[in-house]
N, C-alpha and C positions, 0 to 999 in steps of 0.2 A: 474892735473885733477881739481884742484880748479879753475883755470882760465877758463877751459872749462865750468864748471858749472856756473861760474859768467857770462860768455859771453852768455850762453843760457838763464839764468834768466834775464839778462839785455835786450836781445832781446824780450823776452816775455813782460817784463814790458813796455819797450818803445813802442812796437807795440800796446799794449793794450790801452795805453793813446792816441796814435795817432788815432787808430781805433775808440775809444769811442768819441773823440773830433770831428773828421772829417768824420768818415765813412770809412769802409774797402776799398771801390772802389776808394776813393779820395787819398789814401796814397800809395806811391810808395815804392818799395823795397829799392831804394836809400835813401829815407827819414828815413826809419826804421834803416838801417845800420849806417846812419850818426848820428842819434840820440843815437844809442847804441855804437857808436865809434868802430865798427867793420867792416869787409869787407863783400861784398856780398857772397864770397865763405864760410864764416863763417855761415851765415844765411842758405845757401844751405846745408852745412854740417849737421846742426842740424835738419832742418825742411824740406829740399828738395825743398821748394817753399814757396811763400807768403801764399798760401792756406794751406800748411802744418803747417805753423806758426799759422794761425787762428785755425786749427784743434786742435793743442796742447793747445792753449789758452782755448778753449771751454772745452776740456777734463780735464785740470787741475784746471782751475778756476771755472768751472761750478759745481763741486762736491757739494759744500755747498748748492747750489740752488736746485739740485736734491734731496738732503737729506731733505731740507725743504719741498719738495713736498710730502715726505713720513712721515712727522712729525705727521700727524693726524691719521695715521693707528692705529688700536687697540683701539680706543676710543668707539667702540661699538655704542650704541644708542645715545650717546651724540654728536650730530653733531656739536653743538656750540663749545664744547671743542676741537674737532678735527680741525674745521676751525680756531679757535683761535690759536692752536698750529702751523698749517701751516702758518698762517698770520705772527705770531711773528717770526717764523723761517725764512721766506722769507724776511721780513723787516730787520731782524738782518743780514742775508747774504748780503743784498743790502747796509746796513750801513758799514759792515765790508769791503766790496770791492765794493765801489761806481763806480770805473772805469769800472770793469767788469759788474756791474749791468746796467750802461748805454749802454755798448756794447751789452749785452743780449737783452735789450729792442730794440735797433736799429736793431739787427739781426732778431728779431721776427716780425718786421713790414716792412722789406725791400721788394723790388720787388721779387716775388716768383722765378723767374728764375735767379736771380743774384747769383754769386759765393758765396757771404757771406751768403745769405739766405739758399742756398743749403748746405753749410758747417754747419749751425746751425740746420738744419732740424731734425736730429736724436736727438740732445739735446732737442729741443723745444717739439718733440713728447714724449720723455721720461718724461719731466716735466708734460705735460698734462696727460699722461697715469698714472702717479703717483696720480694725483688729481682724475682721473676717478676711479681708484682702491679704493680711499677713498669713493667716492660717491656710488660706487657699494656695498661696505661694509655697508654703511649707509642704502641703500634702502632695505636691508634684514629686517630691523626693522621699516622702514618708507615706507610702500607700495605706498603712493602717489608720491614718488620719482622714482619709477620704470621706467626704460627705458630712463631716462634723464641724466645719469651719464656724457656723453660727453658734452651735453649742459651746464650742471652745471659746469663741470671742466672748460670749455672755458670761461664762463661768470664770474666765480669766479676769475680765473687768470686775465682776462682782467680787471676786477674791481680793483683788488689789484695792478696790474701793472700800472694802470692809477694813483693811489694814490702814489705809490713808485716813478713813474717818476716825479710827482709834488713835492715830497720831495727832490728828487735828484736835481731838478732845483732850489730849495730853495723857492718854492711857498708856501709850508706849512710844518709844522713839525707834523708827525704822532705821537701822544701820545697814550697811552694805552686806554684812554677813547674814543678818535676819532676812533681808529681802532675797538674797540668793537661796536661803533655806526654803522660803516660801515658793520660789520659782522651781527649785528642785522637786518639792512635793507635787506641784502642779504638773511638771513635766513627766514625773513618774506615772501619774494618772493617765495622761494622754498617750503615752507610749505603750501602756500595758494593754 
């Protein structure tokens, strides 16, 4: 059983690296199994298909990112504290698993009809809906925010993802002060 778990984990690890470096569509099943040093039937045994492998990757390695989206819940009227918790949690998840973070970003901005984008659809929706719930909770105490939860969730995630992508590329390092400045700018816009 240990060999089976190792094979499965190796396939997930190698596929995530290949997908994040070159994109899902550019990587073949042959390349994945060669990198994992297993056979195609082994991949098909665990995942059924290349798409099944991607689905498993998203389900397993996406959990910390979905939890990050929920990190601001329960902060009541303190929108700044909630956004800070979400931001730091999403940044931490990205730093803890930069390979999946790059893959998550590429899946978020791929062609809408591509298999990879379709596979990530439920995950991306769940992340945005977690942020929407946060903004819906906040609008109970901040009437000027009413009716804008989807727009706020989308623009907040887009802003944060742009900075996380820059950090993952090595273009900048997001320190606490920098992240708080970004949050301050965002909050200035939603409260105006």
